[in-house]
C-alpha positions in Angstrom: 77.8 -14.9 31.4 75.7 -13.6 28.4 76.8 -14.9 24.7 77.5 -11.1 24.2 80.1 -10.9 26.8 81.7 -14.7 26.0 82.2 -13.4 22.5 83.9 -10.1 23.6 86.0 -11.7 26.4 86.5 -15.0 25.1 88.5 -17.2 22.6 86.7 -15.8 19.5 87.7 -12.5 19.6 90.8 -12.7 17.1 88.8 -15.0 14.8 85.7 -12.5 14.8 88.0 -9.5 14.6 89.6 -11.1 11.1 86.2 -12.2 10.1 84.9 -8.6 10.4 87.8 -6.8 9.0 88.0 -9.4 5.8 84.3 -8.5 5.2 85.0 -4.7 5.5 87.9 -4.9 3.0 85.9 -7.1 0.6 83.0 -4.9 0.4 85.0 -1.8 0.0 86.9 -3.6 -2.9 83.8 -4.7 -4.4 82.4 -1.1 -4.4 85.5 0.3 -6.0 85.5 -2.5 -8.9 81.8 -2.6 -9.8 81.3 1.2 -9.6 84.5 1.4 -12.4 82.3 -1.6 -14.0 79.0 0.4 -14.2 79.8 3.9 -14.4 81.2 5.4 -17.3 85.1 7.1 -16.8 83.7 10.4 -16.7 81.2 9.4 -13.9 83.6 7.7 -11.9 85.6 10.7 -11.9 82.9 12.7 -10.6 82.4 10.1 -7.6 86.3 10.2 -7.4 86.0 14.2 -6.8 83.2 13.9 -4.5 84.7 11.0 -2.5 88.0 12.8 -2.2 86.3 16.1 -0.9 84.4 14.0 1.9 87.7 12.6 2.9 89.6 15.5 3.4 86.6 17.5 5.0 86.6 14.7 7.7 89.9 15.9 8.9 88.9 19.4 8.6 85.9 19.1 10.8 87.5 16.9 13.5 90.7 18.9 13.6 92.5 15.7 14.5 91.4 16.5 18.4 91.1 12.6 18.9 95.0 12.7 19.0 94.7 14.8 22.2 91.5 13.3 23.5 92.6 9.7 23.2 96.1 10.1 25.1 94.4 11.8 27.7 91.6 9.2 28.2 93.8 6.7 28.4 95.3 8.4 31.9 91.7 7.7 33.4 89.5 4.8 34.6 86.9 3.9 32.2 84.1 5.2 34.3 85.8 8.6 34.9 86.0 9.1 30.7 82.5 10.5 30.2 83.1 14.3 31.1 85.7 14.0 28.4 83.8 12.5 25.5 81.2 14.8 26.4 83.2 17.7 26.1 84.8 16.4 22.7 81.4 15.9 21.3 81.0 19.9 22.4 84.0 20.8 20.3 82.6 18.8 17.3 79.2 20.6 17.4 81.0 24.0 17.3 83.2 22.7 14.6 80.4 21.8 12.6 78.9 25.2 12.7 82.1 27.0 11.7 83.4 24.5 9.0 80.1 23.6 7.3 79.4 26.9 5.7 83.1 27.5 4.7 82.8 24.0 2.8 80.2 25.5 0.7 83.0 26.7 -1.5 83.3 23.5 -2.9 80.0 23.9 -4.5 80.9 27.7 -5.3 83.7 26.6 -7.5 81.9 24.0 -9.0 84.2 21.0 -7.6 81.0 19.3 -6.6 77.5 19.8 -8.2 74.7 21.8 -6.2 72.5 18.9 -6.9 74.6 16.6 -4.3 74.7 19.1 -1.9 72.5 17.8 0.7 74.2 14.2 0.3 77.6 16.0 0.7 76.5 17.4 4.1 74.5 14.5 5.4 77.2 11.9 4.4 80.0 14.1 5.9 78.2 14.5 9.3 77.4 10.7 9.7 80.8 9.5 8.3 82.6 12.0 11.2 80.4 10.8 13.9 80.9 7.1 13.1 84.6 7.7 12.6 84.9 9.3 16.0 83.1 6.6 18.0 85.1 3.9 15.9 88.2 5.6 17.4 86.9 5.8 20.7 86.1 2.0 20.6 89.9 1.5 19.7 91.2 3.8 22.7 88.7 1.6 24.7 90.5 -1.4 23.8 87.1 -2.9 22.2 88.2 -3.7 18.8 85.3 -6.0 18.0 82.7 -3.2 18.6 85.2 -1.0 16.8 85.4 -3.0 13.7 81.3 -3.6 13.7 81.0 -0.1 13.5 83.6 0.2 10.5 81.9 -2.7 8.6 78.7 -0.8 9.0 80.0 2.6 7.8 82.1 1.3 4.7 81.7 -2.5 4.4 78.0 -3.3 4.4 76.2 -0.9 2.6 78.3 -1.8 -0.4 77.4 -5.6 0.0 73.6 -4.4 -0.2 74.0 -2.0 -3.0 75.6 -4.5 -5.3 73.1 -7.1 -4.4 70.2 -5.0 -5.4 72.0 -4.4 -8.8 72.4 -8.1 -9.3 68.8 -8.9 -8.7 67.5 -6.3 -11.2 67.4 -2.7 -9.6 68.9 -0.9 -12.5 67.3 2.3 -11.5 70.0 1.9 -8.6 72.7 2.1 -11.0 73.7 5.9 -10.6 75.7 8.1 -8.3 72.4 9.4 -6.5 71.8 5.9 -5.1 75.2 5.1 -4.4 75.2 8.2 -2.3 71.9 7.2 -0.4 73.3 4.0 0.2 76.2 5.8 1.6 74.2 7.7 4.0 72.3 4.7 5.2 75.7 3.0 5.9 76.9 6.1 8.2 73.3 6.1 9.7 73.3 2.6 10.7 76.9 3.1 12.0 76.0 5.9 14.4 73.1 4.3 15.6 75.0 1.0 16.5 77.7 3.4 17.9 75.5 4.8 20.4 73.7 1.7 21.4 77.2 0.3 22.5 78.5 3.6 24.1 75.1 3.4 26.3 76.2 -0.2 27.6 79.5 1.4 29.0 79.1 2.3 33.0 80.1 5.9 32.9 79.8 8.0 35.7 77.0 10.4 35.2 77.9 14.2 33.6 74.6 15.8 34.3 76.3 17.9 37.1 79.7 18.1 35.7 80.4 21.5 33.7 81.9 21.6 30.4 85.6 22.1 30.9 86.4 24.6 28.5 90.0 24.7 29.5 90.5 21.3 28.3 88.9 22.0 24.9 90.9 24.9 24.5 94.3 22.6 25.2 93.1 20.1 23.1 92.3 22.4 20.3 96.2 23.9 20.7 97.6 20.4 21.1 95.6 18.9 18.1 96.2 21.7 15.9 99.9 20.3 15.6 98.7 17.1 14.5 96.0 18.6 12.1 98.7 20.5 10.2 100.6 17.0 10.0 97.4 15.1 8.9 96.7 18.0 6.4 100.3 17.5 5.0 99.5 13.6 4.6 96.1 14.6 3.2 97.6 16.7 0.5 100.0 14.1 -0.4 97.0 11.5 -0.8 94.3 13.5 -2.5 95.5 16.8 -3.7 97.1 15.3 -7.3 93.2 14.4 -8.2 92.2 18.1 -8.2 95.5 19.0 -10.1 94.7 16.1 -12.8 91.0 17.5 -12.7 92.1 21.0 -13.7 94.9 20.2 -16.0 93.5 17.2 -17.8 89.8 15.5 -17.5 87.1 13.8 -15.4 88.1 10.7 -17.4 91.8 10.8 -16.0 90.3 11.3 -12.4 88.5 8.4 -12.8 91.2 6.2 -13.8 93.5 7.7 -11.0 90.6 7.3 -8.5 90.0 3.8 -9.3 93.9 2.8 -9.0 93.9 4.7 -5.8 90.8 2.9 -4.5 92.0 -0.5 -5.0 95.6 0.4 -3.7 94.2 1.8 -0.6 93.4 -1.9 0.0 97.3 -2.0 1.4 96.9 0.5 4.0 93.4 -0.6 4.9 94.3 -4.0 5.6 97.4 -3.3 7.6 95.5 -0.7 9.4 92.6 -2.7 10.3 94.7 -6.1 10.9 97.4 -4.5 12.7 97.4 -0.8 13.6 93.9 -1.0 15.6 95.0 -3.7 17.8 98.8 -2.5 18.6 98.1 1.1 19.0 96.8 1.0 22.3 98.9 -1.8 23.6 101.9 0.4 22.6 100.7 3.3 24.2 99.7 1.4 27.3 103.0 -0.9 27.7 105.2 2.2 27.2 104.1 3.8 30.1 104.1 0.6 32.3 106.4 -2.0 31.3 109.7 -1.4 29.3 110.1 -5.0 28.4 106.5 -5.5 27.6 106.7 -2.6 25.2 109.6 -3.8 23.5 108.3 -7.3 23.1 105.1 -5.7 21.6 106.6 -3.4 19.5 108.7 -6.1 17.9 105.6 -8.2 17.2 104.1 -5.0 15.9 106.9 -4.1 13.4 107.0 -7.9 12.1 103.2 -7.9 11.4 103.1 -4.5 9.7 106.3 -5.7 7.2 104.6 -9.1 6.9 100.9 -7.8 6.2 102.2 -5.1 3.7 104.4 -7.4 1.8 101.4 -9.9 1.5 99.0 -7.4 0.3 101.2 -5.3 -1.9 102.9 -8.3 -3.9 99.4 -9.9 -4.2 97.5 -6.7 -5.6 100.9 -6.0 -8.0 100.3 -9.8 -9.4 96.6 -9.7 -9.8 96.6 -6.1 -11.0 96.3 -7.3 -15.1 93.7 -9.5 -14.8 92.0 -7.3 -12.5 92.0 -4.2 -14.7 91.3 -6.3 -18.1 88.2 -7.6 -16.5 86.7 -4.2 -16.3 86.5 -4.0 -20.2 87.6 -0.4 -20.5 90.9 0.0 -22.0 91.6 3.4 -19.9 92.1 1.1 -16.9 94.6 -1.1 -18.4 96.5 1.5 -20.3 98.2 3.0 -17.2 99.1 -0.1 -15.2 102.7 1.4 -14.4 100.7 3.9 -12.7 98.8 1.3 -10.5 102.2 -0.5 -9.8 103.6 2.9 -8.5 100.5 3.5 -6.3 101.0 0.0 -4.5 104.7 0.6 -4.0 103.2 3.9 -2.4 101.2 2.6 0.0 104.0 -0.3 1.0 106.3 2.5 1.7 103.8 4.5 3.9 103.0 1.5 6.0 106.7 0.9 6.7 106.7 4.6 7.8 104.2 3.6 10.4 106.9 1.5 12.3 108.9 4.6 13.0 105.8 6.6 13.3 104.6 4.9 16.2 108.0 5.0 18.0 107.6 8.7 18.2 103.7 8.8 18.6 104.1 6.9 21.9 106.7 9.1 23.4 104.7 12.1 22.4 107.5 13.1 20.2 105.2 15.0 17.8 107.2 17.6 16.1 109.2 15.0 14.1 106.0 13.5 12.7 104.7 16.8 11.7 107.9 18.1 10.2 108.6 15.1 7.9 104.8 15.2 6.8 104.9 19.1 6.0 108.3 18.7 4.3 106.7 16.0 2.2 103.7 17.6 1.4 105.3 20.8 -0.1 107.4 18.4 -2.2 104.4 16.7 -3.2 102.6 20.0 -4.4 105.8 21.0 -6.0 105.8 18.0 -8.0 101.9 18.2 -8.9 102.7 21.3 -10.5 105.8 20.3 -12.5 104.7 16.8 -13.2 100.9 16.5 -13.8 100.6 18.9 -16.7 102.9 16.7 -19.0 102.5 13.4 -17.6 99.1 13.3 -16.0 98.3 10.4 -13.8 102.2 9.2 -14.1 103.0 12.4 -13.0 100.5 12.3 -9.8 101.7 8.6 -8.8 105.4 9.6 -9.0 105.0 12.6 -6.9 103.1 10.6 -4.4 105.8 8.0 -4.3 108.6 10.2 -3.6 106.3 12.1 -1.0 105.9 9.2 1.1 109.6 8.1 0.6 110.6 11.1 2.1 108.1 10.5 5.2 110.0 7.2 5.6 113.4 8.4 5.4 112.8 11.4 7.8 110.9 9.3 10.4 114.0 6.7 10.2 116.3 9.8 10.6 114.4 11.1 13.5 114.3 7.7 15.3 117.4 6.5 14.7 119.1 6.9 18.2 116.0 5.6 20.1 116.0 1.6 21.5 113.0 0.5 19.4 114.8 1.7 16.1 118.0 0.3 17.1 116.3 -3.1 18.1 114.8 -3.4 14.4 118.4 -2.8 12.8 120.0 -5.2 15.4 117.4 -7.7 14.8 118.4 -7.9 11.1 122.1 -7.7 11.5 121.6 -10.7 13.9 119.4 -12.6 11.3 122.2 -12.0 8.6 125.0 -12.9 10.8 123.2 -16.2 11.7 122.5 -16.8 7.9 126.2 -16.5 7.2 127.1 -18.8 10.2 124.8 -21.3 9.1 125.9 -21.1 5.4 129.6 -21.3 6.5 128.8 -24.7 8.8 127.0 -26.2 5.6 
């Protein structure tokens, strides 16, 4: 057996996954930190709007089609999945032709400077291809490859850029250089993805016609999820446009920095827990109820544990971290930072109940919760951001994620997994009381 196969199939898998995820998170953190230290607060605000626009556009282009294709693909053996992957790619190509021209409105309304247009479209295309191949490897239960793709896309290029800064390439200390390195990261991730996909033994699709019915059905199903995703992204990103409109690029810069640091709470849980457990939950739910319940219990405990670990750590390290930047603007609104940390912790806990619904294909409650929360978020942004600036944005975000958590708990209250969590808590309290009584 080759070293490549030994690594992917052997006992090193967990260690390698943790190492790659850790390096990815560190790379993203260092980029957020040193950009804030290098750029002016206003320049960081420009970066924040650009980054936000890329993140939102990724979901508009993809239309959440993967939510349909991933669950359908798992119903087939690996070698028979190639037609669906090909048809998914056909859909994305059509989406590019339709959506890319519409995104030109970002430049028409001066949200992004025209001189960054080429960077915007190139990064968006490469980011989307890398994101979808990452998701494909997750569905194929190849977490190491998925994490390598993610590392190339978001973790490695910041290390390279920062190294160039530290050895004296001061001409790279600008937004154009950052965008160039971002493009290089997306290109390398896409290239490596193509290589690994070529290694999978698929059935040839040359003589298999495109299944337009499958694509059409996928669009119908994914649109439901897309509405929910748009709602979630409104909660996550819309506040920056409000802050930019009512206040200044400097305020956007501070808020973007806070949000970038706090995203570590969500990113860590996703890379350390979600990527491993999501395919296992789907597969065991359909095959073995006992194994599913056991897997879900482990999943829930790891989500809570990882969330508390990273959230509390960030809250404790926040003040020395912000002071080290040397800009008073970043330390003045520390309470905003704490609210955003708490928001991400609430969001992570809601994922436990999200996956109870998701594996059962009970999608409407997920969408409903997100839509309600996003509508409340927009209203709160209108009300709170003009007088409170970024504090109002943080309050709106926290309230919105709490609504999502409460609604998902409500919708799963009668399902056995939710009762399992509640029962375990009750049982542990009872055991503790009994132990205290005995003492």
